[in-house]
Each structure stands twice: as C-alpha cells, then as structure tokens.
N, C-alpha and C positions, 0 to 999 in steps of 0.2 A: 053271738058268733064265736066259734072256736078257732084258736090258732093252732096250726101245726108248727113243727120246728122250722120248716122252710120259710113260712111267713114271718116268724120272729127274726130269723137271720136277715131276711130282706129288709124289714123295717129298721133293724139295727144299722145295716149298711147305708140306707137312705139317710138316717139321722146323722150318722158319722160323716158322710160325705158333705151333707149340708152344713154342719158345724165347721168342717175343714174349709169349705169355700168362704163362709162368713169370716173366719179367722184370717184367711189369706187376703180378703178384701180389706179388712181392718188393718192388717200389717202394711199393705201397700199405701194406705192413706195416711200413715204416720209421717211426720216431718223428721227427716234424717239430717241432723246438723253435725257436721264434722267439727272437731275442735278448732281447726284452722283450715281455710281453703287451700293453703299451700302446705299441707301437713307433711308431704314427702320431703320437700326442701327443708322444712324445719327439722325433720329427723336427721337429714344429712348434716345440717349446721349445728347439731346439738352440742358437739365438743366446744365450738366457739362460744356458744351461750354459757356453758358451764364455766369456762375460763373467764368470761366477762363478769359473771355473777360472783366468782371467787374474788376478783380484784375489786369488786364493788362493795363487799361486805363491810369494809371499814367505814363506809359512808351511810350505812343503814340507819344509825341513830341520829345522824345529822340532818335527815330529811323527815318531815312529819306532815301529816294531814290533819287539818282542823275543819270541822263543818259547823255551820250555823244554819238558820232556817232557809237562807237563800243562796249561799255560796259555799264552796269548798276551797279552802286556802291550802296551797302547797307551800310549806315553809322550808326554805333551804338555809342552812347555817351560812354565816357570812364568808367562811373560808371556802365554801363551794360556790356561793352565789356570784362572787366577783369574777370567778374564772370560767363559769359555765356558759356554754352556748348550745344552740340547737336542742332545746329541751322538748321532749315528747312525753306526754302522759297518756297512757292507754288504759281505760277502764274496761277490763275484760269480765264479762258475765259468764260464769261456767254453765248457767242454766239456759240462757237464751242468747243466741248469737246477735239478734237484732237489737239487744240492749247495749251492746258494746259502744264505746264512745272514745274518740281520739282527739287530743288537743296538742298543737305544736306552737312553740314560741321561740323566738331567737335568743332572748336574754330575759333575766328575771330581776332587773333593777327596780321595777315598780311592783314586784310581787307577782304571784301566780294565782289567779282566782278563776274558778270554774263555776259556771252557773249550774246550780243544783237541779234546776227544772229540766235540764237536758238529759238527766239520768232518770231511769225508771226506778221504782222501789225494788231493789234487788241487792244481792251480795256481789261485790266486785273484788277482783284481784287487780290492784293498781300497779302497772308497770311504769316506772319512771326511768326514762333513758335520757342521758345528757352527754355532751362532749366537753371534756376538760383537758387542756394541754394535748390536743389531738388524739385523745384516747376516749373511747366510748365506754360509759358505765351504765349499769342497769340495776335497779333494786325493785323488789316487789313488796307491796303492802296490802293489807286487807282493809276493805271499807264496806260498810253496810249503809245503804241509803234508805232511810226510814220515811 
C-alpha cells in the first residue's frame, strides 16, 4: 500500500491527538498535594512566622531529638523545660501529606516521647512549638525515620 502526503498527515494528527488525550488523562489522575491546606493564610502570616523563628534561634541548640528502635525522645534543656507549656511537635513530611503527624502536650516534666511506629519511613521537618512566659517560640529540626 502506498501513502500519499495526505494520508501521512492524517496518521500523524491521529497519533498526536491520541497521545495528547492519554497525557491529559494521566495528568488529571495525579494526586495534587498542596504544601498546606490553608496555604493562603500561611502566606499572609509569613511575617509573624519569621519574627517567631528569629526570637527562637537562641533555643535551637537547647532542644534535641534522639531516636531509638521504638521511640523518639524530644530533649529540652532544663532552662526551657521548667518554664514551657503547650508544647506541640509537628512532623511535616515534604513528600507525602498523609505521613504528617502532630503531638501536643501541656508540659514536659516527665519527658516527651513519641512512638516511632506512628511515623512512616520518611524524611521529616520537625516543628517544635512551645509557650514560655506568654510568648510562642518555634524551632525546626530535620529527622529521618529509618
């Protein structure tokens, strides 16, 4: 069978349109996960977050994370632990939103332990937020759950 130029153009267009439709169907089936559900409000409050993180930088080395096979221990220096209330630890997974995990505690007199089995094997940015002397502080640490 011989092709003339009209048949070649027609076949090219059919293949092109078919591939475009397959790509569009593939694109619509992808999960679109925004960084935060309330990303607009987070953008508006960004200046407050920057000022909170600036005043918290002096406490970065006074808080540490230690992990063993079953638990993750959040260790606060005594100077912070005695005065801190309303502690919230947020394990934020940049890759998968459903891997995020949040823990709240009123005080840390008996230590702060997190069950490691509640976290998936992933890389996390750990946001530790606490109130001390009626001021809210926040630091960020990296943690990889293996």
